[in-house]
C-alpha positions in Angstrom: 5.4 -10.6 -22.4 7.4 -10.2 -19.1 6.1 -9.0 -15.8 7.9 -7.7 -12.8 6.3 -7.3 -9.4 8.1 -5.7 -6.4 6.3 -6.2 -3.1 7.5 -3.6 -0.5 6.7 -4.1 3.2 6.3 -0.4 4.2 6.1 0.7 7.8 2.8 2.4 8.2 4.3 5.7 9.2 6.4 5.8 6.0 3.9 4.4 3.5 3.2 7.8 1.9 6.9 8.6 1.6 7.5 5.2 0.0 4.6 5.6 -2.4 5.9 9.0 -3.4 9.3 7.4 -4.2 7.6 4.6 -6.2 5.7 7.3 -8.3 9.0 9.0 -9.0 10.5 5.8 -10.2 7.5 5.3 -12.5 7.9 8.7 -13.9 11.6 8.2 -14.6 10.8 4.9 -16.5 7.8 6.2 -18.4 8.5 6.0 -22.1 11.1 3.3 -21.9 11.3 1.1 -24.9 9.2 -2.0 -24.4 7.3 -0.8 -21.3 3.6 -1.5 -21.6 2.5 -0.6 -18.1 4.1 0.5 -14.8 1.8 1.1 -11.8 1.7 1.3 -8.0 -0.7 -0.6 -5.8 -1.4 -0.7 -2.1 -2.9 -3.4 0.1 -6.2 -2.2 1.5 -5.9 -2.2 5.3 -2.3 -3.5 5.1 1.2 -2.2 4.8 2.3 -3.7 1.5 3.0 -1.5 -1.5 3.4 -3.2 -4.9 5.1 -2.0 -8.1 3.7 -3.8 -11.1 5.3 -3.5 -14.6 4.5 -5.3 -17.9 7.2 -5.4 -20.5 7.2 -6.5 -24.1 10.2 -8.8 -23.3 12.7 -9.7 -20.6 15.3 -7.9 -22.7 13.3 -4.7 -22.6 13.2 -4.8 -18.8 16.9 -5.4 -18.5 17.6 -2.5 -20.9 15.5 -0.2 -18.7 16.8 -1.6 -15.4 19.5 1.2 -15.0 16.7 3.8 -15.2 14.5 1.8 -12.8 17.4 1.8 -10.3 18.6 5.3 -10.9 16.6 6.8 -8.0 17.5 4.1 -5.5 19.6 6.6 -3.5 16.4 8.3 -2.5 14.9 5.2 -0.9 15.4 5.0 2.9 15.9 1.8 4.8 13.7 3.0 7.7 10.7 3.0 5.4 10.4 -0.8 5.4 9.8 -3.6 7.9 11.7 -6.3 5.9 13.3 -6.9 2.6 11.3 -6.6 -0.7 10.0 -9.6 -2.5 10.7 -9.4 -6.2 8.9 -11.5 -8.8 9.9 -11.8 -12.5 7.5 -13.7 -14.6 7.3 -14.7 -18.2 4.0 -15.5 -20.0 3.2 -19.3 -19.9 
């Protein structure tokens, strides 16, 4: 099992646009080999948006990565307050 977590620090005025972008990325990756779950989360009362994905393996994630990144041109720098935090975790 392999988990990826992307923590996005969205500006409040752009949170809905950013969340829409995240949903489009999810839709693009849906059905990828080895993808178990890909979902979007938001911090209640805060500005963080989180993309959470579970994969059968690290290799499955890396194989799907070009698709994950395929919509990156739609993302706007002004949507965020600071750089993303990316976590990649393997099951212990």
